[in-house]
C-alpha positions, 0 to 999 in steps of 0.5 A: 263892540263897534268903533265910532268916529265923529265928524264935526265938533260943533254944538251937537258934538257933545251930545253924540260924544256922551251917548257913545261913551255911555254905551259899553258896546261902542268905542269912540275911536276918533274925532274930526274937525277942520278947525284945529282949535277943536282938538282941545275938545277931544276926549283924552286918548282919542285921536283928533283929525282935521281930514275925515277921509284920513281919519277913516283910512287910519282908524277904520271906524265901523260908523261915522257920526256926521255932525256938520253944517247942513250942506255937508251932510249928504256929501260927507255921507256919500264919501263915507259910504263909498269908503265902506263905513256905516253912517249916522247923520244929524238932522237935517239929512239934506238941504233939498228934496233932490239931495234927500232922495240921493241920500236915501239912494245910498241905502240901495247903492250900499245894501251892506251898510246901514244909514241912520238919521238922528230924528231922536224925538221919535224915541221920546217916551211921550211920542212912543206911547202916543204912537201905540194909541194911533197904531192900535186904533183904540181911539179910532183914526187921526182926524186932526193934528197940530204942531207949534214951535214958539222959539227965540233965537237972537241975531247973534245965533246967526252972526256967530255961524253965518251958514245958518242964515243962508239958503245954500248952506242951511236949506231953510231957517226955523224949519230946518234948524228948530222945527224939523223934529216937529215936522217929522212927528206930524208925518210920523204920527198923522200919516202921509201928507198929500200937500200943503199951503203955507205962508213963509216970512221974515219978521225979524230984522236980522239980515239973513236970507232964510225964514224965521216964521212959518204957518202951514195947512197940511192935507193928509191922504187919510183925510185928516187936517193939519196945522203947523206953526213955527217961529224964532221971533218969540221972546223966549223958548216956550214948549213945543206943542203937538195936539192929535185929535182922534175919532174917540179922543184927544191927546196933547204933548206939551212941555214934554208931557203927554196928556189925554183930554177927558170928556169933561175937559180935564187932562190926564197925564200919561207919560213924560219925556226924560230931559237932558240937564243944562241949557240944551235941555230942549234937545231932549234925552233920546239921542242916546236911545236912538244911537244905542238902537242904531248900534244894536242894529249894526250887531243884529242886522235888524233895521229898526232905526230911523233910516234915510228913507224915513227922514226923507219926508221931513225934507220934502215937507220943508221944501214943499212949505217953502214953495207954497209960501213963495208961490201962494199955491197948493203944493203937492208932495 
């Protein structure tokens, strides 16, 4: 039985709380937020703190879940690791490549600790099955891959939490906040990305610093070609689409369903992701799977979870796309 505590009680907090409470091998021992009004959201009988260091010293959790604004992820993870606590951090792990590398070094600096990153879409049923096809080489090698995130965010999304629209605190716009899971999967499924070319822009008049629309060409070391497109300027949230072309087959994930494109152009349904109920359905339902996997690793010592090193590539890719968009040049990763 492991004791878990949550630092940060914003939008993603209920998802982590529910996943912890659903696992009989985990006890939620405390929650923390700098806003004292959040105490009303603490489960009955679970202590509330405003200072996470005080919480760690008093409650001695085995693991803390970091659910804070982006710019606080690495600093708080570093402090928690220094206090001898395992870390499970929401995406993104960092707001810059240098910070992501420093985050990954925590695994070497504290070899007895386990540090997981919440890139839960790797555990979606559709992705897990597609990954087995890719790894088995049953359909040959990946030759092309595309990811498309056509979403919508109103101006109020940034106005209510201004840190989301600033480079210093968010690190990026639609890529860090909305499309990071798709970028992670483009690397996870397609292989190591060598470099990028990109256009990065704002097409909304929201008065924010960060980008709202991106397109990028991805250059893979294995020779595959990739295309990534994301926007917050759509009129509604439409399904994320990932297309993987292999030497002997094509697969598509659309609306959380994996299809195989047959030779005659028809599609065959192969798998479907579980979905969360309610308005946050687009979070997916794999938080619980990934969190349970992480705590199983704490018990067994196995390191089968998504590690900080695994998560580093998504940050490197976002920062590379931003540099490519700014310079108009090919950026090596």
